[in-house]
LUMGU-162924 format. One record per residue: residue in three letters; x, y, z of N, C-alpha, C in turn. Coordinates in Angstrom, 1 decimal. Atoms other than C-alpha are relative to their C-alpha. Example, Ala and Ser with C-alpha at 12.3 -4.5 7.8 and 13.67 -1.06 7.14 Angstrom:
Ala,0.9,-1.2,0.0,12.3,-4.5,7.8,0.9,1.2,0.0;
Ser,-0.9,-1.1,0.0,13.7,-1.1,7.1,-0.8,1.1,0.8;
This chain:
Ile,0.4,-0.3,1.4,78.3,136.5,68.0,-0.1,1.5,-0.1;
His,0.0,-1.5,0.2,79.2,140.1,66.9,-0.4,0.3,-1.4;
Met,0.5,-0.5,1.3,77.2,141.5,64.1,0.3,1.5,-0.1;
Lys,-0.4,-1.4,0.2,78.9,144.6,62.9,-1.0,0.8,-0.8;
Glu,1.0,-0.9,0.6,77.0,147.6,61.5,-0.2,-0.4,-1.4;
Gly,0.4,0.4,1.4,75.1,146.6,58.4,0.2,-1.5,-0.4;
Ala,-0.3,1.4,0.3,76.1,142.9,58.6,-1.3,-0.8,0.0;
Lys,1.1,0.9,0.1,73.8,140.1,57.7,0.5,-1.4,0.3;
Gly,-0.6,1.3,-0.4,74.2,136.6,59.2,-1.1,-1.1,0.2;
Tyr,0.8,1.2,-0.2,72.6,133.1,59.3,0.8,-1.0,0.6;
Ile,-0.8,0.9,-0.8,73.9,130.8,62.0,-0.8,-1.2,0.4;
Leu,0.7,1.2,-0.5,72.8,127.2,62.7,0.8,-0.7,1.1;
Leu,-0.6,0.8,-1.1,73.5,125.5,66.0,-0.9,-1.2,0.2;
Asp,0.8,1.2,0.0,72.4,121.9,65.9,0.7,-0.9,1.1;
Tyr,-0.5,0.8,-1.1,72.9,120.1,69.2,-0.6,-1.4,-0.1;
Arg,0.5,1.4,0.2,72.6,116.3,68.8,1.0,-1.0,0.5;
Ala,-0.9,1.1,-0.4,74.0,113.0,70.1,-0.3,-1.2,-0.9;
Glu,0.2,1.2,0.8,74.5,110.0,67.8,-0.5,-1.2,0.8;
Glu,0.5,1.1,-0.8,73.8,107.7,70.7,-0.7,0.6,1.2;
Asp,0.7,-0.5,-1.2,71.7,107.9,73.8,0.9,0.1,1.2;
Leu,-1.0,-0.2,-1.0,74.5,109.2,75.9,-0.5,0.7,1.3;
Asp,0.3,-0.7,-1.3,74.3,110.3,79.6,1.0,1.1,0.2;
Phe,-0.9,-1.2,-0.1,75.8,113.8,79.6,-0.6,1.2,0.4;
Phe,0.5,-1.3,-0.4,75.5,117.3,80.8,0.6,1.1,-0.9;
Arg,-0.4,-1.0,0.9,75.7,120.4,78.6,-0.5,1.4,0.5;
Asn,0.3,-1.4,-0.4,75.8,124.1,79.6,0.6,1.0,-1.0;
Thr,-0.4,-0.9,1.0,76.0,126.7,76.9,-0.5,1.4,0.2;
Val,0.4,-1.4,-0.1,76.0,130.5,76.9,0.3,0.7,-1.3;
Val,-0.2,-0.7,1.3,75.6,132.6,73.7,-0.3,1.5,0.3;
Lys,0.1,-1.5,-0.1,76.1,136.4,73.7,0.0,0.6,-1.4;
Ile,0.1,-0.6,1.4,75.0,138.4,70.7,0.0,1.6,0.1;
Trp,0.0,-1.4,0.2,75.8,142.0,69.8,-0.4,0.3,-1.4;
Ala,0.5,-0.3,1.3,73.8,143.3,66.9,0.0,1.5,-0.2;
Glu,-0.2,-1.4,0.1,75.0,146.7,65.9,-1.0,0.6,-1.0;
Lys,0.9,-0.7,0.9,73.1,149.3,63.8,-0.2,-0.6,-1.3;
Asn,0.4,0.5,1.4,71.2,148.0,60.7,0.5,-1.4,-0.2;
Ser,-0.4,1.4,0.3,72.5,144.5,61.2,-1.2,-1.0,0.2;
Lys,1.0,1.0,-0.1,70.4,141.3,61.0,0.6,-1.4,0.2;
Leu,-0.5,1.3,-0.3,71.0,137.9,62.5,-1.2,-1.0,0.0;
Asp,0.9,1.1,-0.1,69.0,134.7,61.9,0.7,-1.1,0.7;
Leu,-0.7,1.1,-0.8,70.0,132.2,64.6,-1.0,-1.2,0.1;
Ile,0.8,1.2,0.0,68.7,128.7,64.1,0.5,-0.9,1.1;
Leu,-0.4,0.8,-1.1,68.8,126.6,67.3,-0.8,-1.3,0.1;
Ile,0.7,1.3,0.0,68.0,122.9,67.2,0.6,-0.9,1.2;
Gln,-0.4,0.8,-1.2,68.2,120.6,70.3,-0.7,-1.4,-0.2;
Arg,0.5,1.4,0.2,67.8,116.8,69.7,0.9,-1.0,0.6;
Thr,-0.9,1.0,-0.7,70.1,115.1,72.2,-0.8,-1.1,0.5;
Gly,0.7,1.2,-0.5,69.3,111.8,73.8,-0.8,0.1,1.2;
Gln,0.9,-0.1,-1.1,66.9,110.9,76.5,0.6,0.0,1.3;
Lys,-0.7,0.0,-1.3,69.5,110.8,79.2,0.8,1.3,0.2;
Ser,-0.8,-1.2,-0.1,71.0,114.3,78.6,-0.7,1.1,0.8;
Leu,0.4,-1.2,-0.8,70.7,117.4,80.8,0.5,1.2,-0.7;
Asn,-0.4,-1.1,0.8,70.7,120.6,78.8,-0.3,1.4,0.6;
Phe,0.2,-1.4,-0.5,71.2,124.2,79.9,0.5,0.9,-1.1;
Leu,-0.4,-0.9,1.1,71.3,127.0,77.3,-0.5,1.4,0.4;
Ser,0.4,-1.4,-0.2,71.2,130.8,77.9,0.5,0.9,-1.1;
Ile,-0.3,-0.9,1.1,71.2,133.5,75.2,-0.3,1.4,0.5;
Val,0.3,-1.5,-0.2,71.5,137.3,75.7,0.4,0.7,-1.2;
Ser,-0.2,-0.8,1.2,71.2,139.7,72.8,-0.1,1.5,0.4;
Gln,0.0,-1.5,-0.2,72.1,143.4,72.8,-0.3,0.5,-1.4;
Val,0.5,-0.4,1.3,70.1,144.9,69.9,0.0,1.6,-0.1;
Tyr,-0.1,-1.4,0.2,70.9,148.4,68.6,-0.9,0.6,-1.1;
Glu,0.9,-0.7,0.9,69.3,150.9,66.2,-0.2,-0.7,-1.3;
Asn,0.4,0.6,1.3,67.4,149.3,63.3,0.6,-1.4,-0.2;
Ala,-0.5,1.4,0.1,69.0,145.9,64.1,-1.1,-1.0,0.3;
Glu,1.1,1.0,-0.1,67.1,142.7,64.1,0.7,-1.4,0.4;
Val,-0.5,1.4,-0.4,67.8,139.3,65.9,-1.2,-0.9,-0.1;
Asn,1.0,1.0,0.2,65.6,136.4,64.8,0.4,-1.3,0.5;
Leu,-0.3,1.3,-0.6,65.6,133.2,66.8,-1.0,-1.0,-0.5;
Ile,0.8,1.1,0.4,64.2,130.0,65.2,0.4,-1.2,0.9;
Gln,-0.4,1.0,-1.0,64.2,127.3,67.9,-0.9,-1.2,-0.1;
Val,0.7,1.3,0.1,63.3,123.6,67.7,0.5,-0.9,1.1;
Glu,-0.3,0.9,-1.2,63.3,121.5,70.9,-0.6,-1.4,-0.1;
Leu,0.6,1.3,0.2,63.0,117.8,70.4,0.7,-1.1,0.9;
Gly,-0.7,1.0,-0.7,65.4,116.0,72.8,0.3,0.4,1.4;
Gly,-0.4,-0.2,-1.3,66.9,115.7,76.2,-0.9,-0.5,1.1;
Glu,0.9,0.4,-1.1,65.7,114.3,79.5,-0.5,1.2,0.7;
Lys,0.4,-1.3,-0.6,65.6,117.8,81.0,0.7,1.1,-0.7;
Thr,-0.5,-1.1,0.7,66.1,121.0,79.1,-0.4,1.3,0.6;
Phe,0.3,-1.3,-0.6,66.3,124.5,80.5,0.6,1.1,-0.9;
Phe,-0.4,-1.0,0.9,66.4,127.4,78.1,-0.4,1.4,0.4;
Asn,0.3,-1.4,-0.4,66.6,131.1,78.8,0.5,1.0,-1.0;
Tyr,-0.4,-1.0,1.0,66.7,134.0,76.3,-0.5,1.4,0.5;
Gln,0.3,-1.4,-0.3,66.9,137.7,77.2,0.5,0.9,-1.1;
Ser,-0.3,-0.9,1.0,66.8,140.3,74.5,-0.1,1.5,0.5;
Asn,0.0,-1.4,-0.4,67.7,143.9,75.3,-0.1,0.9,-1.2;
Leu,0.3,-0.9,1.1,66.2,146.3,72.8,0.5,1.4,0.3;
Leu,-0.7,-1.1,-0.6,68.6,149.2,73.4,-0.3,1.3,-0.7;
Glu,0.2,-1.2,0.8,67.9,151.7,70.6,-1.2,0.0,-0.9;
Glu,1.2,-0.1,0.8,65.1,152.9,68.4,0.0,-1.0,-1.2;
Asn,0.3,0.9,1.0,63.6,150.4,66.0,0.8,-1.4,0.1;
Ala,-0.6,1.4,-0.3,65.5,147.4,67.5,-1.1,-1.0,0.0;
Lys,1.0,1.0,0.2,63.7,144.2,66.8,0.4,-1.4,0.5;
Met,-0.2,1.4,-0.5,63.5,140.7,68.5,-1.2,-0.8,-0.5;
Asp,1.1,0.9,0.5,61.6,137.9,66.9,0.4,-1.5,0.3;
Val,-0.2,1.4,-0.4,61.2,134.3,68.2,-1.1,-0.8,-0.7;
Lys,0.9,1.0,0.5,59.6,131.4,66.3,0.5,-1.3,0.6;
Ser,-0.5,1.2,-0.7,59.7,128.2,68.4,-1.0,-1.1,-0.2;
Ala,0.8,1.3,0.0,58.5,124.6,68.1,0.6,-1.0,0.9;
Tyr,-0.5,1.0,-0.9,58.8,121.8,70.6,-0.9,-1.2,0.0;
Phe,0.7,1.2,-0.3,57.8,118.2,71.1,0.6,-0.7,1.1;
Val,-0.6,0.6,-1.2,58.2,116.6,74.5,-0.9,-1.3,0.2;
Asp,0.7,1.3,-0.3,57.3,112.9,75.2,0.6,-0.7,1.1;
Glu,-0.4,0.8,-1.1,57.8,110.1,77.7,0.0,0.8,1.3;
Lys,0.0,-0.7,-1.3,58.8,111.6,81.1,1.0,1.2,-0.1;
Arg,-1.0,-1.1,0.2,61.0,114.4,79.6,-0.6,1.3,0.5;
Glu,0.5,-1.3,-0.5,60.8,118.0,80.9,0.7,1.1,-0.8;
Leu,-0.5,-1.2,0.7,61.2,121.3,79.1,-0.4,1.2,0.7;
Asp,0.3,-1.3,-0.6,61.5,124.7,80.7,0.6,1.1,-0.8;
Ile,-0.4,-1.1,0.9,61.6,127.8,78.5,-0.4,1.3,0.6;
Asn,0.3,-1.3,-0.5,61.9,131.4,79.5,0.5,1.0,-1.0;
Tyr,-0.3,-1.0,1.0,61.8,134.3,77.0,-0.3,1.4,0.7;
Leu,0.2,-1.4,-0.5,62.3,138.0,78.1,0.4,1.0,-1.0;
Ala,-0.3,-1.1,0.9,62.0,141.0,75.8,0.0,1.2,0.9;
Arg,-0.2,-1.3,-0.8,63.3,144.2,77.5,0.0,1.1,-1.0;
His,0.1,-1.2,0.9,62.0,147.2,75.6,0.6,1.2,0.8;
Ile,-0.8,-1.1,-0.7,64.5,149.9,76.7,-0.2,1.3,-0.7;
Ala,0.1,-1.2,0.8,64.3,152.4,73.8,-1.4,0.1,-0.6;
Lys,1.3,-0.2,0.6,61.3,153.9,72.1,-0.1,-0.7,-1.4;
Lys,0.2,0.6,1.4,59.8,152.3,68.9,0.7,-1.3,-0.2;
Thr,-0.6,1.3,0.2,61.2,148.9,69.6,-1.1,-1.1,-0.2;
Tyr,1.0,0.9,0.4,59.4,145.7,68.6,0.5,-1.4,0.4;
Ser,-0.3,1.4,-0.3,59.3,142.1,69.9,-1.2,-0.9,-0.4;
Asp,1.0,0.9,0.4,57.3,139.1,68.7,0.4,-1.4,0.3;
Met,-0.3,1.4,-0.4,57.2,135.5,70.1,-1.2,-0.8,-0.3;
Ile,1.0,0.9,0.3,55.2,132.7,68.7,0.5,-1.4,0.2;
Ile,-0.5,1.4,-0.4,55.6,129.2,70.2,-1.1,-1.0,-0.2;
Asn,0.9,1.1,0.3,53.9,126.0,69.0,0.6,-1.3,0.5;
Gly,-0.6,1.3,-0.6,54.4,122.7,70.9,-1.1,-1.0,0.2;
Ala,0.8,1.2,-0.3,53.0,119.3,71.7,0.6,-0.8,1.2;
Leu,-0.5,0.8,-1.2,53.2,117.2,74.9,-0.7,-1.4,-0.1;
Lys,0.5,1.4,0.1,52.8,113.4,75.0,0.4,-0.8,1.2;
Asp,-0.4,1.0,-1.1,52.9,110.5,77.5,-0.2,0.7,1.4;
Lys,0.0,-0.6,-1.4,53.8,111.9,81.0,1.0,1.2,0.0;
Ser,-1.0,-1.1,0.1,56.0,114.8,79.8,-0.5,1.3,0.7;
Lys,0.3,-1.3,-0.7,56.1,118.3,81.5,0.7,1.1,-0.8;
Lys,-0.5,-1.3,0.6,56.6,121.8,80.1,-0.4,1.2,0.8;
Arg,0.3,-1.3,-0.7,56.9,125.2,81.7,0.5,1.1,-1.0;
Phe,-0.3,-1.1,0.9,56.8,128.3,79.5,-0.2,1.3,0.8;
Val,0.2,-1.4,-0.5,57.4,131.9,80.8,0.4,0.9,-1.0;
Gly,-0.3,-1.1,1.0,57.2,134.8,78.4,-0.3,1.3,0.6;
Thr,0.1,-1.3,-0.6,57.8,138.3,79.6,0.3,1.2,-1.0;
Leu,-0.2,-1.2,0.8,57.3,141.6,77.8,0.2,1.1,1.1;
Asp,-0.4,-1.0,-1.0,59.0,144.3,79.9,0.2,1.4,-0.7;
Phe,-0.1,-1.3,0.6,58.3,147.9,78.7,0.6,1.0,1.1;
Leu,-0.6,-0.9,-1.0,60.8,150.1,80.6,-0.3,1.5,-0.3;
Lys,0.1,-1.4,0.2,60.7,153.8,81.1,0.8,0.5,-1.1;
Gly,-0.7,-0.5,1.2,61.6,155.5,77.8,-0.3,-0.9,-1.2;
Ser,0.3,0.9,1.1,60.1,152.7,75.6,-1.3,0.4,-0.7;
Ala,1.2,-0.4,0.6,57.2,154.7,74.3,-0.1,-0.4,-1.4;
Glu,0.3,0.3,1.4,55.6,153.7,71.0,0.6,-1.4,-0.4;
Ser,-0.5,1.4,0.2,57.0,150.1,71.4,-1.2,-1.0,-0.1;
Ile,1.0,1.0,0.2,55.1,147.0,70.5,0.6,-1.4,0.4;
Gly,-0.5,1.3,-0.3,55.4,143.5,72.0,-1.2,-1.0,-0.1;
Asn,1.0,1.1,0.1,53.5,140.2,71.3,0.6,-1.3,0.4;
Glu,-0.5,1.3,-0.4,53.8,136.8,72.8,-1.3,-1.0,0.0;
Glu,1.1,1.0,0.1,51.6,133.7,72.0,0.6,-1.4,0.1;
Glu,-0.4,1.4,-0.1,52.0,130.0,73.0,-1.3,-0.8,-0.3;
Phe,1.1,1.0,0.3,49.8,127.2,71.6,0.6,-1.4,0.2;
Val,-0.5,1.4,-0.3,50.3,123.7,73.0,-1.1,-1.0,-0.2;
Thr,0.9,1.1,0.2,48.6,120.5,72.0,0.3,-1.1,1.0;
Leu,-0.1,1.0,-1.0,48.0,118.0,74.8,-0.4,-1.3,-0.6;
Ile,0.3,1.2,0.7,48.2,114.6,73.1,-0.6,-1.0,1.0;
Asp,0.5,1.0,-1.0,47.7,112.5,76.3,-0.4,0.8,1.3;
Glu,0.6,-0.6,-1.1,45.9,113.2,79.5,0.9,0.3,1.2;
Glu,-0.9,-0.1,-1.1,48.8,112.8,81.9,1.1,1.0,-0.1;
Val,-1.1,-1.1,0.2,51.0,115.6,80.5,-0.3,1.1,0.9;
Lys,0.1,-1.2,-0.8,51.6,118.7,82.5,0.5,1.2,-0.7;
Ser,-0.4,-1.2,0.7,51.7,122.2,80.9,-0.3,1.2,0.9;
Ile,0.1,-1.2,-0.7,52.4,125.4,82.7,0.4,1.2,-0.9;
Ala,-0.3,-1.2,0.8,52.2,128.8,80.9,-0.2,1.2,0.8;
Leu,0.1,-1.2,-0.8,53.0,132.1,82.5,0.4,1.2,-0.9;
Pro,-0.2,-1.2,0.8,52.7,135.0,80.0,-0.1,1.2,1.0;
Leu,-0.1,-1.2,-0.9,53.7,138.3,81.8,0.2,1.3,-0.8;
Leu,-0.1,-1.3,0.6,53.3,141.9,80.8,0.3,1.1,1.0;
Leu,-0.4,-1.1,-0.9,55.1,144.7,82.6,0.1,1.3,-0.8;
Ala,0.0,-1.2,0.7,54.6,148.3,81.6,0.3,1.2,0.9;
His,-0.4,-1.2,-0.7,56.4,151.4,82.9,-0.2,1.3,-0.9;
Glu,0.4,-1.1,0.9,55.2,153.6,79.9,-1.5,-0.2,-0.4;
His,1.4,0.0,0.4,51.7,154.6,78.8,-0.2,-0.3,-1.4;
Asp,0.2,0.1,1.4,52.1,154.7,75.1,0.7,-1.3,-0.6;
Val,-0.6,1.2,0.5,53.0,151.0,74.4,-1.2,-1.0,-0.3;
Gln,0.9,1.0,0.3,51.2,148.0,73.0,0.6,-1.4,0.4;
Gly,-0.4,1.3,-0.4,51.5,144.6,74.7,-1.1,-1.0,-0.1;
Asn,1.0,1.0,0.2,49.7,141.5,73.7,0.5,-1.4,0.4;
His,-0.5,1.3,-0.4,50.0,138.1,75.3,-1.2,-1.0,0.1;
Ala,1.0,1.1,0.0,48.1,134.8,75.0,0.6,-1.3,0.2;
Ala,-0.5,1.3,-0.1,48.5,131.2,75.9,-1.3,-1.0,0.0;
Ser,1.1,0.9,0.1,46.2,128.3,75.0,0.6,-1.5,0.0;
Ala,-0.4,1.4,-0.1,46.4,124.5,75.7,-1.3,-0.8,-0.2;
Gly,1.2,0.8,0.1,44.0,121.8,74.6,0.3,-1.3,-0.8;
Arg,-0.2,1.3,0.8,43.5,118.4,73.0,-0.3,0.3,-1.5;
Val,0.3,-0.1,1.4,43.2,117.8,69.3,-1.5,0.0,-0.2;
Asp,1.4,-0.2,0.3,39.8,118.9,68.0,-0.6,-1.4,-0.5;
Glu,0.6,1.3,0.4,37.6,115.7,67.8,-0.6,0.0,-1.4;
Lys,0.6,0.0,1.3,35.8,116.8,64.7,1.1,0.0,-1.1;
Met,-1.1,0.0,0.9,39.0,117.5,62.9,0.7,-1.4,-0.1;
Leu,-0.6,1.3,-0.1,40.4,114.2,64.1,-0.8,-1.0,-0.8;
Asn,0.9,0.9,0.6,37.4,112.3,62.9,0.0,0.2,-1.5;
Tyr,0.0,-0.4,1.4,37.5,114.1,59.5,1.2,-0.7,-0.6;
Ile,-1.2,0.5,0.6,41.1,113.1,58.9,0.0,-1.6,0.0;
Met,0.1,1.5,-0.1,40.5,109.5,60.1,-1.0,-0.6,-1.0;
Ser,0.9,0.5,1.1,37.6,109.2,57.6,0.6,0.0,-1.3;
Arg,-0.8,0.1,1.3,40.2,109.7,54.9,1.0,-1.1,0.0;
Gly,-0.9,1.2,0.0,42.0,106.5,55.8,1.1,0.0,1.0;
Phe,-1.1,0.0,-1.0,44.4,107.5,58.6,-0.5,-0.5,1.3;
Asn,0.4,0.4,-1.3,44.5,105.9,62.0,0.1,1.2,1.0;
Glu,0.0,-1.1,-1.0,44.2,108.0,65.2,1.3,0.7,0.2;
Ala,-1.3,-0.6,-0.3,47.9,108.4,65.8,0.5,0.8,-1.2;
Glu,-0.4,-0.7,1.2,48.5,109.4,62.2,-0.7,1.3,-0.2;
Ala,0.9,-1.2,0.1,45.6,111.9,62.3,0.5,1.1,1.0;
Lys,-0.5,-0.9,-1.0,47.0,113.5,65.5,1.4,0.6,-0.5;
Ser,-1.2,-0.5,0.5,50.4,113.7,63.9,-0.2,1.1,-1.1;
Ile,0.3,-1.0,1.0,49.0,115.6,60.9,-0.3,1.3,0.5;
Val,0.4,-1.3,-0.6,47.4,118.2,63.1,1.1,0.7,0.7;
Val,-1.1,-0.6,-0.8,50.4,118.7,65.3,1.1,0.6,-1.0;
Glu,-1.1,-0.4,0.9,52.9,118.9,62.4,-0.5,1.2,-0.8;
Ala,0.5,-1.2,0.7,50.7,121.4,60.6,0.2,1.3,0.8;
Lys,-0.2,-1.2,-0.9,51.0,123.8,63.6,1.5,0.4,0.1;
Met,-1.4,-0.2,-0.1,54.8,123.4,63.7,0.7,0.4,-1.3;
Thr,-0.6,-0.2,1.3,55.4,123.7,60.0,0.5,1.4,-0.3;
Pro,-0.5,-1.4,0.3,55.6,127.5,59.8,1.3,0.3,0.6;
Thr,-1.3,-0.1,-0.6,58.5,127.4,62.2,1.1,-0.8,-0.7;
Leu,-1.0,0.9,0.6,60.3,124.5,60.6,0.3,0.5,-1.4;
Asp,-0.2,-0.5,1.3,59.9,126.1,57.2,1.0,1.1,-0.1;
Leu,-1.0,-1.1,-0.1,62.2,128.9,58.3,1.4,-0.5,-0.1;
Ile,-1.3,0.6,0.2,65.1,126.5,58.2,0.3,-0.2,-1.4;
Arg,-0.3,-0.1,1.4,66.9,126.9,54.9,0.4,-1.4,-0.6;
Asp,-0.5,1.3,0.5,68.4,123.4,54.7,-1.2,-1.0,-0.1;
Asp,1.2,0.8,0.3,65.8,121.2,53.0,0.1,-1.4,0.7;
Asn,-0.2,1.3,-0.6,67.3,117.9,54.2,-0.2,0.0,1.5;
Leu,0.1,-0.2,-1.4,67.6,119.1,57.8,-1.5,0.2,0.4;
Arg,1.4,-0.3,-0.3,64.0,120.4,57.8,-0.8,-1.3,-0.1;
Glu,0.8,1.3,0.2,62.6,117.1,56.5,0.4,-1.0,1.1;
Glu,-0.5,0.9,-1.1,64.7,115.2,59.1,-0.7,0.3,1.3;
Leu,0.7,-0.4,-1.2,63.2,117.2,61.9,-1.5,-0.3,0.0;
Lys,1.4,0.3,0.1,59.7,116.8,60.6,-0.2,-1.5,0.2;
Glu,0.1,1.5,-0.2,60.3,113.0,60.5,0.1,-0.4,1.4;
Leu,-0.2,0.3,-1.5,61.5,113.0,64.1,-1.3,0.3,0.7;
Ile,1.3,-0.4,-0.7,58.3,114.8,65.2,-1.0,-1.1,-0.3;
His,1.0,1.0,0.5,56.2,112.4,63.1,0.1,-1.3,0.7;
Glu,-0.2,1.3,-0.6,57.8,109.3,64.5,-0.3,0.0,1.5;
Gly,0.2,-0.1,-1.5,57.6,110.6,68.1,-1.5,0.0,0.3;
Ile,1.5,-0.1,-0.2,53.8,111.3,67.8,-0.7,-1.4,-0.2;
Ile,0.7,1.2,0.3,52.8,108.0,66.2,0.5,-1.2,0.8;
Arg,-0.6,1.1,-0.8,55.1,105.9,68.5,-0.9,-0.3,1.2;
Lys,0.8,0.3,-1.2,53.1,104.0,71.1,0.8,-0.1,1.3;
């Protein structure tokens, strides 16, 4: 994907399988964002329960350019995702908004790396997810402030809801700084649905599964709302809802 100087783009990649096929997918996406360009890349993964998915993205972001990744992970038996953004020139920006739902015995492995190479660069990563049944998730987020990246800012946050007790969640936020004048913020939290909130919603006539779904969906909605296609957005919300209430 080559964004020329001053260009604006919105690209949707929707990986899905109409049937529960047993297949392997390996995809590499390379992005060049020249000066003053802006790219919104929507990445949706909802393949079947027998699929093995590998996806790697590398972006080269130049002066005043912006690459925004909106990612929704809902399928696959095992999914491995890697994203590296190189912020090469002043005021280059990388933004990630991600939502995931993993159930049954599925596994999700996500790695985000923001490399602040030039001064006054900016990165922001916000990830919201939910784990159910015996699923597993591993998240690694790295903010790397290299020499010469003074006055740069990086943020990374992950919030995961543990719907069942047997899920496994690993979070590894990492901050590397080779410059003094930088701001790096990172956080990761994992926990069950708040009991008081759950009881309040259930007192309004919802059962426990529906109440949990309402809480989880509310956390993912800010990411899903960035998808411009109304029908697609509602379809994804319905998939998440059905997955959470399914016994």
